N, C-alpha and C positions, 0 to 999 in steps of 0.2 A: 524346675517344672512346676507350674501352678496346679494345685489340687482341683480336680473336677468338681464343679458345684452340683448340688442335688438337682437344680433346674436342668443342667446339661444332661445329667443321667436320665431324668424323666423324658426329656425331649428326644433322646437317642433311642428310646424304646419304639418298637413298631407301632404304627397307628392303631392297629387292631388290639394289641395288648393294652394300650392306653385306654382305648374305648371300653374294653371289657372290664377294666379296673375302675372305671368311672361310675358315678351314681346312675348314669343313663343306661349303662350296659344291660342290666337285668330287665329294664322296662322296654328296651329295644327288642330283646329276645321275646318278651311277652307279646309285643305287637306282631312279630314275625309268626309266632305260633298261632295267633288268631287269623292272620292272613292265610296260613296254610289250611285252616279249617273251612274256609269259605266255599269250596266245592261241595260241601255237604248240603248247601242250600238247594242244589238241583237234584237231590236224590229221589224225592217223592216218598211214597209210603212203602213199607216193607213188612212182610210176615205178620207179626202180632199187631202192627198198626191197623191192618184191615179188621182183625178180630175185635179190637177195641172199638172201632167205629161202628161195626155191625152191632156190637153189644149195646153201645150208647144209642143207636138208632132204634133199638128194640125189634130188629128184624130177624133175630135168631132166638128161637123159642127157648132153648135150654141155657142160653147165656145172656142174661139181662142184668148185669151187675149194677150196683149203685155207683155214683161218681167216686166213692172212696174205695171201691173194691174191684177195680178193673184188673188187678193182678191176681185175682183168685179165680183160677180156671176150673179146677175140679177138686172135690173133697167129699168123701162119703159115698156109700154104695149107690144110692139113688141117683145122685148127680152123674156119676160115671156111667151108669147104665143108660141114662137118658142121652148123654153125649154120644155113646156108642150107637144108640138107636138112630140118632140124627146124622151119623157119619162123621162127627167131629173127632172121635177117637176110633182107633182100630178095634176090631172085634175081639182081639186077644188082650186088650188092656185089662190090667188087674182091677177087680172090683174095689180094691182098697187103695187105688191110685190117689195120690194127693199132689196137687199142683197149686199151692197157695202161698202168696207172698204178702207180708204186711207192709204195704207202701201207700198209705192213705194220702199223704201229701203229694207224692208224684202222680198218683191216680187222679187227684183233684186237678192238678195242672194239665193233664191230658184232657180232662173233661172241659176245662176252661178253653183249651185250644179248639175243641170240637164245637162248643157252644158259640164261640166267637167266629170261627173260620170254616166250620163244616169239615169237608174232606180236603180242603186246600192245604197242601203240605208246606208250601214256602213260608208262610208266617209262623207255622209251628216249628220249622227248622230255625228260623230267626230266634224264636224263644229259646231253643236249645243252645244256640251259640251265645246267648246272653248269659246262660248259666256257665258255659265254658269260660267266658270272659271274667265272670265273678270268681270262679274257681282259680283261674290262672293268676288273677290279680292278688288274691290272698296268698297263693303259693309263692309268688314272686316276692311279696312283702315279707313273708316268713323266711325265705331264703336270705334276704338281705339282713335279717336279724341274726341269723345263725352262722353264716359263713362269710369269708372275705368277699369283696365286690367281684373279683375275677371269678371265683368259684360260684358265686351266686349267678353271674351272667351265664356261665357255661351250663349250670344246672337248670336255669330257667329255659335256656335254648333246648336242652335235651328233653325237658318236660313238654315244652310247646310242640316239639317235633315228634313226640312219642306216637307210635302207630296205634296205641290203645285208644286214642281219642277218635279214631275213624268210626268205630262202631257206635260210641255214645253220642256222637254228633250227627251221624247219618241215619241212625235207627231211632225213631221217636220213642218207641217202647223202651229203649235202653237209656233214655234220659234220666231215669231214676238214679243211675250211678253218678251222673254229673251232679245232680241235685244233692245226693247224699255226700259226695266228695266235697262239694262247695261248702256245705255246712260243717263237715268234718274238719276241713282245713281252717275254716273260720274259728272253730273251737280250739284247734292247736295254736293258731295265731294269737287268740285272746289269752290262752293259758300261758304261752311263752312270754308274751309282752308284759303280762301282769307279773310273772315271776322275775322278769328283768327290771322291775321297778315301775311298771305302768300303773295307770289309774285303777282304783279298786273295782270300778264297774266292769272291768274286763274279766275279773274273777267270776262275776255273775253271768257275764255273756257266754263264757265258755260252756258251762253245762246247759244253758238255754238253747244254744245253737246245736249242741250235740243231740238234744232231744229232737229238734227239728230234722236233723240228719237221719236219725233212726226212724222217724216217721216217713222218711222219703225212701230209704233203702237200707237193707241189712249191711251193705258194704260200708256204711258209716261206722261200723264197729272197729274198723281199722284205725280210726282216730284215737280210740282209747288206747290201743297198742302204742301209738306214737307218744301220747301223753305220758304213759308209764316209762317208755324208753328215754324220753327227755329227762324225767326225774331221776332215772337210774344213771344216766350217762353224762348229762350236761350240767345238772345242778350239783353244787358242792356243799350244801347245807347238811344239817343232821338228818339221819335216816328217817327219824320220826316225822320231821317237818316235810320231807319229800313224800313220804307215804300219805300224810294228811292232804297234801296238795293234789295227789292223784286220786284220792278217795272219792270225790264227787263223780268223776268219770267212771271209775270202777263200779260204783254203786248203781249208776244209771245203766251201765252195760249189763250188770247182773240182773237188774229188774227187767230189762228188755228181753234178755234171753229166757228168763223164767216165764214171762208173758208169751213169748213166741212159741215156746215148746208146749205150754199148758193149753194154748188155744189151737194147737194142731197146725201151725204154719210150717212151711217147708216143702220138700219134695220127697 
């Protein structure tokens, strides 16, 4: 009996298994995930989207934020009392209520939408889907670096089909999570690719885009956790070298949290 060749073994595998194991598999999953997000284009404006636009138009006396502070809704006794007088908050709202989020970059992007398109929601949703495309592209590229092609394809498919994307693509005010995640995953991609022998500029890109992520959303803090986990679980070098590699991300995170708390941000 003749031994079965490796070519025959490969060809006998199901087509889907071969496709998932190919280099095209993760990118096909990436494309399917974007197709699944297209219905978000027809959603329109929701909840805080109206508040942001009324504030930008200057038609609400007690909420006229600057383009960088759209996510700062209430903070301090006088603001809360004024919001209660205008009916924006219930009469039982605590005088010490704080609703402030440090998201200047995401806020500026909403201002750009309004300046360019007014209350037209469709182009603003296209803008959101562009961030989803960027986020998914770097996620897919990162998966291809970290796991086998088949696992990368399945993981990219699960990520693209995740229900969590529904809110961040359909609700314009929630775009901050997409923007923060896009920069966060870009940070992790740059860190991992540098640690795996990539160009030196990627070591500088990682902290730079992490800062951009934190200027977009507090959710970008998750990227720091993944950088640390990568150094703990995936790198095999000396502990001191791994700690030093994670130090820039940890330092940026500590500085951000110190600023966030000292300036009274949060809920």
